[in-house]
C-alpha positions in Angstrom: -0.4 -15.4 -7.4 1.4 -17.8 -9.8 4.3 -20.2 -9.4 7.2 -18.3 -7.9 9.7 -20.2 -10.1 7.8 -19.0 -13.1 8.2 -15.4 -12.1 11.9 -16.0 -11.4 12.3 -17.5 -14.9 10.6 -14.5 -16.4 12.9 -12.2 -14.5 15.9 -14.1 -15.9 14.5 -13.7 -19.4 13.9 -10.0 -18.8 17.5 -9.6 -17.8 18.5 -11.4 -21.0 16.6 -8.7 -22.9 13.2 -10.3 -23.6 10.4 -7.7 -23.8 7.8 -10.4 -24.0 8.9 -11.8 -20.7 8.7 -8.3 -19.1 5.2 -8.0 -20.5 4.2 -11.4 -19.0 5.9 -10.5 -15.6 3.9 -7.2 -15.6 0.6 -8.9 -16.4 1.2 -11.5 -13.5 2.0 -8.8 -11.0 0.1 -5.6 -11.9 -3.2 -6.4 -10.1 -1.4 -7.0 -6.8 0.9 -4.0 -7.2 -1.9 -1.7 -8.2 -4.2 -2.8 -5.4 -1.4 -2.3 -2.8 -0.5 1.1 -4.1 -4.1 2.2 -4.2 -4.7 1.3 -0.6 -1.4 2.7 0.7 -1.3 5.9 -1.3 -4.9 6.7 -1.0 -4.9 9.3 -3.8 -6.5 7.8 -6.8 -5.0 10.5 -9.0 -1.4 9.6 -7.9 -1.8 5.8 -8.0 -1.0 5.4 -11.7 2.1 7.5 -11.4 3.4 5.6 -8.4 2.7 2.2 -10.2 4.6 3.5 -13.2 7.6 4.5 -11.1 7.5 1.1 -9.4 7.8 -0.8 -12.7 10.5 1.5 -13.9 12.5 1.0 -10.7 11.8 -2.8 -10.7 13.2 -3.0 -14.3 16.3 -0.9 -13.3 17.1 -3.0 -10.2 16.2 -6.4 -11.6 19.9 -7.2 -11.8 19.9 -7.1 -8.0 17.2 -9.7 -7.7 18.4 -13.1 -6.3 16.6 -15.8 -8.3 17.1 -18.2 -5.3 14.5 -16.2 -3.4 10.8 -15.7 -4.2 10.1 -12.9 -6.6 6.9 -11.5 -5.0 8.5 -10.3 -1.8 11.4 -8.7 -3.8 8.9 -6.8 -5.9 6.9 -5.7 -2.8 10.1 -4.4 -1.4 10.4 -2.2 -4.6 6.7 -1.2 -4.1 7.2 -0.2 -0.5 10.4 1.8 -1.3 8.5 3.7 -4.1 5.5 4.4 -1.8 7.9 5.7 0.9 9.5 8.0 -1.7 6.0 9.2 -2.8 5.0 9.9 0.7 8.2 11.8 1.4 7.7 13.9 -1.7 4.1 14.5 -0.9 4.9 15.5 2.7 7.5 18.0 1.4 4.9 19.3 -1.1 2.3 19.8 1.6 4.9 21.6 3.8 5.7 24.0 0.9 2.0 24.6 0.3 1.4 25.4 4.0 4.4 27.9 3.9 3.0 29.5 0.8 -0.5 29.7 2.3 0.9 31.4 5.4 2.4 34.0 3.1 -0.9 34.2 1.3 0.3 33.3 -2.2 -1.6 30.0 -3.0 -5.3 29.5 -3.9 -7.3 26.9 -2.0 -7.2 23.3 -3.2 -10.5 21.7 -4.3 -11.0 18.5 -2.3 -14.3 17.5 -3.7 -12.9 14.6 -5.8 -11.1 13.2 -2.7 -14.3 13.5 -0.6 -16.3 11.6 -3.3 -13.6 8.8 -3.2 -13.7 8.6 0.5 -17.5 8.3 0.6 -17.5 5.3 -1.6 -15.3 3.2 0.8 -16.9 0.5 2.9 -16.6 0.8 6.7 -13.8 -1.8 7.1 -11.7 -0.1 4.4 -12.3 3.2 6.2 -11.1 1.7 9.4 -8.0 0.3 7.8 -7.4 3.7 6.2 -7.3 5.3 9.7 -4.6 2.9 10.9 -1.1 4.3 11.3 0.9 3.7 8.1 3.2 1.0 9.4 0.2 -1.0 10.6 -1.7 -0.4 7.4 1.2 -1.8 5.4 1.2 -5.2 7.0 -2.6 -5.4 7.0 -2.7 -4.7 3.2 0.1 -7.1 2.4 -1.2 -9.9 4.7 -5.0 -9.7 4.2 -5.4 -8.1 0.8 -2.5 -9.6 -1.0 -2.3 -12.8 1.1 1.4 -12.6 1.8 2.8 -14.8 4.5 4.4 -13.1 7.5 7.9 -14.2 6.3 7.2 -12.6 2.9 6.1 -9.4 4.5 9.3 -9.3 6.6 11.4 -9.8 3.4 9.4 -7.2 1.5 9.6 -4.5 4.2 13.1 -5.5 5.4 12.0 -5.9 9.0 12.3 -8.8 11.5 9.5 -11.4 11.5 8.7 -10.5 15.1 8.0 -6.9 14.1 5.6 -8.1 11.4 3.8 -10.3 13.9 3.5 -7.5 16.4 2.3 -5.0 13.8 -0.4 -7.4 12.6 -1.5 -8.0 16.2 -1.5 -4.3 17.0 -3.5 -3.5 13.8 -6.1 -6.2 14.6 -6.4 -5.0 18.1 -7.0 -1.4 16.9 -9.6 -2.6 14.3 -11.4 -4.7 16.9 -11.4 -1.9 19.5 -12.7 0.5 16.9 -15.4 -1.9 15.9 -16.5 -2.7 19.5 -16.6 1.0 20.4 -18.8 1.7 17.3 -21.2 -1.1 18.4 -21.3 0.3 22.0 -22.0 3.8 20.7 -24.6 2.6 18.3 -26.3 0.6 21.1 -26.3 3.6 23.4 -27.7 5.9 20.7 -30.4 3.3 19.9 -31.3 3.0 23.6 -31.7 6.8 23.9 -34.0 6.9 20.9 -36.2 4.0 22.2 -36.8 5.8 25.5 
């Protein structure tokens, strides 16, 4: 990413009413925000809506930003809160659909587009997708967006030790998944060679 003080200066200009500064701030952050949302939301059809909500909420709460602190973790805090809100809303929606299906009043949903999206993922991304949400968050922020552990702690509002333990747990799960796949593949190959 770019110089944090530059982003802080742009944030101050946005607060002063500069639309050009908001446009520049958007351009400097959109790739990272979009990529994070895409990985954590998983639904490509909802990603654009969530990103739009993030920038609306970021603009509304920019007055609460402390310019003495780095801008990126503050923005990621907004991102994570909006993703949590999306997930809550989606969970409630799924519960309503299940209730309606039990009463027999809803048609079946077509999952073909989602299946096509899932098939295009590489094996590592698929493994990350299967991680529990809290572990997936820190992996995406640390390895995809290259946030430091301190920045992740600020963005998620959790202690640094929790970030470290979640990264460790995620890597352990990914490694164990990978080694079990290698063992299974080796056993299957041995069976076919005999």
